[in-house]
C-alpha positions as CSV (number, residue, x, y, z in Angstrom):
1,M,80.7,-110.3,-24.7
2,K,78.4,-111.6,-22.1
3,Q,78.8,-115.4,-21.5
4,D,76.6,-118.0,-19.8
5,N,78.5,-117.8,-16.6
6,A,76.2,-120.2,-14.8
7,L,77.0,-122.9,-17.4
8,L,80.7,-122.1,-17.2
9,A,80.6,-122.4,-13.5
10,S,78.8,-125.8,-13.7
11,E,81.4,-127.1,-16.1
12,L,84.3,-125.9,-14.1
13,S,82.9,-127.2,-10.8
14,T,82.3,-130.6,-12.4
15,L,85.9,-130.8,-13.6
16,I,87.4,-129.6,-10.3
17,K,86.3,-130.8,-6.9
18,L,85.6,-127.8,-4.8
19,N,84.8,-129.6,-1.5
20,G,81.8,-127.5,-0.5
21,R,83.1,-124.2,-1.8
22,Q,81.7,-122.2,-4.7
23,L,83.7,-120.5,-7.5
24,V,83.9,-116.8,-6.8
25,G,83.8,-114.0,-9.3
26,V,85.3,-110.6,-8.5
27,K,84.4,-107.5,-10.5
28,L,86.0,-104.1,-9.9
29,V,83.7,-101.1,-10.7
30,Y,84.7,-97.5,-11.2
31,T,81.4,-95.7,-11.2
32,K,78.5,-95.3,-8.8
33,K,76.1,-96.3,-11.5
34,D,77.7,-99.7,-12.1
35,F,78.0,-100.2,-8.3
36,D,74.4,-99.4,-7.6
37,K,72.9,-101.5,-10.3
38,D,74.4,-104.7,-9.0
39,E,72.0,-106.4,-6.6
40,S,74.6,-107.8,-4.2
41,Q,74.3,-106.9,-0.5
42,E,76.4,-103.8,0.2
43,L,78.5,-103.9,3.4
44,T,77.5,-101.4,6.0
45,A,80.3,-102.2,8.5
46,P,84.0,-102.7,7.9
47,L,85.2,-106.2,6.8
48,E,88.3,-107.6,5.3
49,Y,88.2,-108.3,1.5
50,C,89.5,-111.9,2.1
51,V,86.6,-112.5,4.5
52,V,84.2,-111.3,1.9
53,V,85.7,-113.7,-0.6
54,K,85.3,-116.5,2.0
55,S,81.6,-115.6,2.3
56,A,81.2,-115.8,-1.4
57,T,82.7,-119.3,-1.5
58,L,79.7,-120.1,0.8
59,G,77.1,-118.5,-1.5
60,K,77.0,-114.9,-0.4
61,S,76.9,-112.0,-2.8
62,I,78.5,-108.9,-1.4
63,K,79.7,-105.5,-2.6
64,L,81.9,-103.0,-0.7
65,R,83.4,-99.6,-0.9
66,K,86.5,-98.1,0.6
67,Q,84.8,-97.1,3.9
68,C,84.0,-100.8,4.6
69,S,87.4,-102.2,3.5
70,Q,88.9,-103.2,6.8
71,C,92.3,-104.4,5.6
72,S,94.9,-101.7,4.6
73,G,96.7,-104.3,2.4
74,S,93.7,-105.1,0.2
75,T,92.5,-101.4,0.3
76,F,95.6,-100.4,-1.7
77,A,95.9,-103.6,-3.6
78,L,92.5,-103.2,-5.2
79,G,92.9,-99.5,-5.9
80,F,90.8,-97.9,-3.1
81,S,93.8,-95.9,-1.9
82,D,97.6,-95.3,-2.2
83,P,99.8,-97.8,-0.4
84,G,101.4,-95.1,1.8
85,E,104.9,-94.1,2.8
86,G,105.7,-97.4,4.6
87,F,105.2,-99.3,1.4
88,Y,107.5,-97.0,-0.7
89,T,110.3,-97.2,1.9
90,G,109.9,-100.9,2.7
91,C,109.7,-100.0,6.4
92,G,106.1,-100.9,6.8
93,S,106.4,-104.5,5.7
94,C,109.7,-104.8,7.5
95,D,108.2,-103.6,10.8
96,L,105.7,-106.4,10.6
97,G,108.5,-108.9,10.8
98,L,108.1,-110.2,7.2
99,F,111.5,-109.2,5.8
100,K,115.0,-109.2,7.1
101,D,115.5,-105.5,6.2
102,P,113.7,-102.6,4.4
103,E,115.8,-103.2,1.2
104,I,114.4,-106.6,0.7
105,A,110.9,-105.4,1.6
106,L,111.2,-102.5,-0.9
107,K,112.5,-104.8,-3.7
108,T,109.5,-107.1,-3.1
109,N,107.1,-104.2,-3.0
110,H,108.3,-103.0,-6.4
111,Q,107.5,-106.3,-7.9
112,L,103.9,-106.6,-6.5
113,K,101.1,-106.2,-8.9
114,Y,98.6,-103.9,-7.4
115,L,95.9,-101.8,-9.0
116,H,96.5,-98.0,-9.4
117,K,93.2,-96.9,-11.0
118,P,91.0,-95.3,-8.4
119,L,88.3,-97.8,-7.5
120,Y,84.7,-97.0,-6.6
121,G,83.7,-100.5,-5.4
122,V,84.2,-104.2,-5.7
123,I,81.6,-106.9,-6.3
124,V,82.3,-110.4,-4.9
125,K,79.8,-113.2,-5.4
126,P,79.6,-116.8,-6.7
127,F,80.7,-117.0,-10.3
128,E,77.4,-118.4,-11.4
129,K,75.6,-115.3,-10.2
130,F,77.3,-113.0,-12.7
131,D,74.2,-113.0,-15.0
132,K,74.4,-109.5,-16.3
133,T,78.1,-108.7,-16.4
134,N,81.3,-110.7,-16.4
135,P,83.8,-110.8,-13.5
136,D,87.4,-109.7,-13.9
137,V,88.8,-112.7,-12.2
138,V,87.5,-116.1,-11.0
139,L,88.8,-117.4,-7.7
140,I,89.1,-121.2,-7.1
141,V,89.6,-122.4,-3.5
142,T,90.3,-126.1,-3.2
143,N,93.0,-128.5,-2.2
144,P,96.5,-128.8,-3.8
145,R,95.5,-132.0,-5.8
146,E,92.7,-130.1,-7.5
147,L,94.8,-127.1,-8.1
148,M,97.2,-129.4,-9.8
149,R,94.4,-130.2,-12.2
150,V,93.7,-126.5,-12.7
151,M,97.4,-126.0,-13.7
152,Q,97.3,-129.0,-16.0
153,G,94.3,-127.7,-17.8
154,Y,95.6,-124.2,-18.0
155,T,99.0,-125.4,-19.3
156,C,97.3,-127.6,-21.9
157,S,95.5,-124.6,-23.3
158,F,98.0,-121.7,-22.8
159,G,101.4,-123.3,-22.1
160,I,103.6,-122.7,-19.0
161,Q,102.9,-119.7,-16.8
162,P,106.5,-118.6,-16.1
163,H,105.6,-115.6,-13.8
164,I,103.8,-117.2,-10.9
165,A,104.2,-114.6,-8.1
166,L,104.2,-116.0,-4.6
167,T,105.2,-114.4,-1.4
168,G,102.8,-115.9,1.2
169,N,101.6,-112.4,1.9
170,Q,98.5,-110.5,0.7
171,A,97.3,-113.7,-0.7
172,V,93.7,-113.1,-1.7
173,C,94.0,-109.4,-2.6
174,I,97.3,-109.3,-4.6
175,E,98.3,-112.9,-5.4
176,S,94.8,-114.0,-6.3
177,T,93.0,-110.9,-7.5
178,S,95.1,-108.0,-8.7
179,T,98.0,-110.0,-10.1
180,P,95.8,-112.1,-12.5
181,I,93.9,-109.0,-13.5
182,I,97.0,-107.1,-14.3
183,T,99.0,-109.9,-16.0
184,D,96.0,-111.7,-17.6
185,E,97.6,-114.9,-16.4
186,I,96.7,-117.4,-13.8
187,N,98.3,-117.0,-10.4
188,L,98.4,-119.3,-7.3
189,S,98.5,-118.6,-3.6
190,M,99.0,-120.7,-0.5
191,F,97.1,-118.0,1.4
192,C,98.8,-115.7,3.9
193,S,98.8,-115.8,7.7
194,G,96.4,-112.9,7.9
195,T,93.7,-114.5,5.8
196,R,94.1,-117.9,7.4
197,Y,93.5,-116.2,10.8
198,L,90.7,-113.9,9.7
199,A,88.8,-116.1,7.2
200,K,89.6,-119.4,8.9
201,W,90.5,-121.3,5.7
202,K,91.2,-125.0,6.1
203,D,94.9,-125.9,6.4
204,S,94.3,-128.2,3.3
205,E,93.1,-125.3,1.1
206,A,94.9,-123.0,-1.3
207,I,93.6,-120.6,-4.0
208,A,94.0,-119.8,-7.7
209,G,93.0,-116.6,-9.5
210,V,92.1,-117.0,-13.1
211,P,91.5,-114.0,-15.4
212,Y,88.0,-114.2,-16.8
213,S,89.4,-114.1,-20.3
214,K,91.1,-117.5,-19.7
215,I,88.2,-119.4,-18.1
216,K,86.9,-121.0,-21.3
217,G,90.4,-122.1,-22.3
218,L,91.0,-123.5,-18.8
219,I,87.8,-125.5,-19.0
220,Q,88.7,-126.9,-22.4
221,G,92.2,-127.7,-21.2
222,L,90.7,-129.6,-18.2
223,I,88.4,-131.6,-20.5
224,D,91.3,-132.4,-22.9
225,T,93.5,-133.7,-20.1
226,V,90.9,-135.8,-18.2
227,R,91.9,-138.9,-20.3
228,A,95.6,-138.6,-19.4
229,T,95.4,-137.6,-15.8
230,E,92.3,-139.0,-14.0
231,M,91.5,-142.6,-12.8
232,D,88.5,-144.3,-14.3
233,D,86.2,-143.8,-11.4
234,R,86.8,-140.0,-11.5
235,K,86.4,-140.0,-15.3
236,K,82.9,-141.6,-14.9
237,E,82.0,-138.9,-12.4
238,I,83.1,-136.1,-14.8
239,I,81.3,-137.6,-17.8
240,A,78.1,-138.0,-15.7
241,G,78.4,-134.3,-14.7
242,L,79.3,-132.9,-18.1
243,K,76.8,-134.7,-20.4
244,P,73.7,-133.0,-19.0
245,L,75.4,-129.7,-19.7
246,G,75.8,-130.6,-23.3
247,V,79.5,-131.0,-23.3
248,D,81.2,-133.4,-25.7
249,T,83.0,-136.0,-23.6
250,S,84.1,-138.3,-26.5
251,C,87.8,-137.5,-25.8
252,I,87.5,-139.0,-22.3
253,T,88.4,-142.7,-22.6
254,F,89.2,-145.3,-20.0
255,D,92.2,-147.3,-18.7
256,N,94.7,-145.0,-20.3
257,A,96.0,-142.4,-17.8
258,Y,99.5,-141.6,-18.9
259,Y,101.1,-142.8,-15.6
260,L,99.3,-146.2,-16.0
261,L,100.6,-146.6,-19.5
262,I,104.2,-145.7,-18.4
263,E,104.0,-148.3,-15.5
264,R,102.7,-150.9,-17.8
265,E,105.6,-150.3,-20.2
266,K,108.0,-150.6,-17.3
267,I,106.5,-153.9,-16.3
268,K,106.6,-155.1,-19.9
269,K,110.3,-154.2,-20.2
270,R,111.2,-155.9,-16.9
271,K,109.4,-159.0,-18.0
272,T,111.1,-159.1,-21.3
273,S,114.5,-158.6,-19.6
274,K,113.9,-161.5,-17.3
275,E,112.9,-163.8,-20.1
276,K,116.2,-163.0,-21.9
């Protein structure tokens, strides 16, 4: 069912500091009709998928097909093509210097979550601009502190995610896009050397991929954990941002973050012990 994605984006970006980035939605399309009816700018020259995502964090709306998918890793990860012989033997990844031997490379490759269904195109744009359709996954680029909050909110609503898949390779395409789509669970990535070079991410940034099906639950979990996790100044900022959006903030109260309460109890016990 179509949701008000602009509202969801506003709520999420109020709860999480994005430091100048925008939330990014990614939609995989399998027909020319669905690709053509999206109004995003179509690439006419080759570009890496992760660079397209970087552009979307800065407000650009882009769609691309196989002929403009510059990176072989993302080309097979998203379903534009077959991985190729080097993937199935492990030799391709090993030859790049990423594994000690082809056996380890092949073992890793077998565990990667990549999309097999033949893809016509991919649409990448700010989450809030998905006004006619819903994305398959929402990408959140921010610093580790804010990704901590993302995980706290997600865990509050859905419990632990025991299958976080991290290799430090194919970060945006596999770790952040295809893995969450296939597993229907959040996944984290520290980025990879390739995307850090090509897209020029900040050293302080990392990324989370959240299946669209889990976005509303993530937002509610973030709201429900503000009281326990945030300091009062940040709580005031969040309340001020959420109230105009019509969000009930009555669960956010002050001077009661869990770590403050624990420290106060420690001090109280130490004081009682000294008095004895």
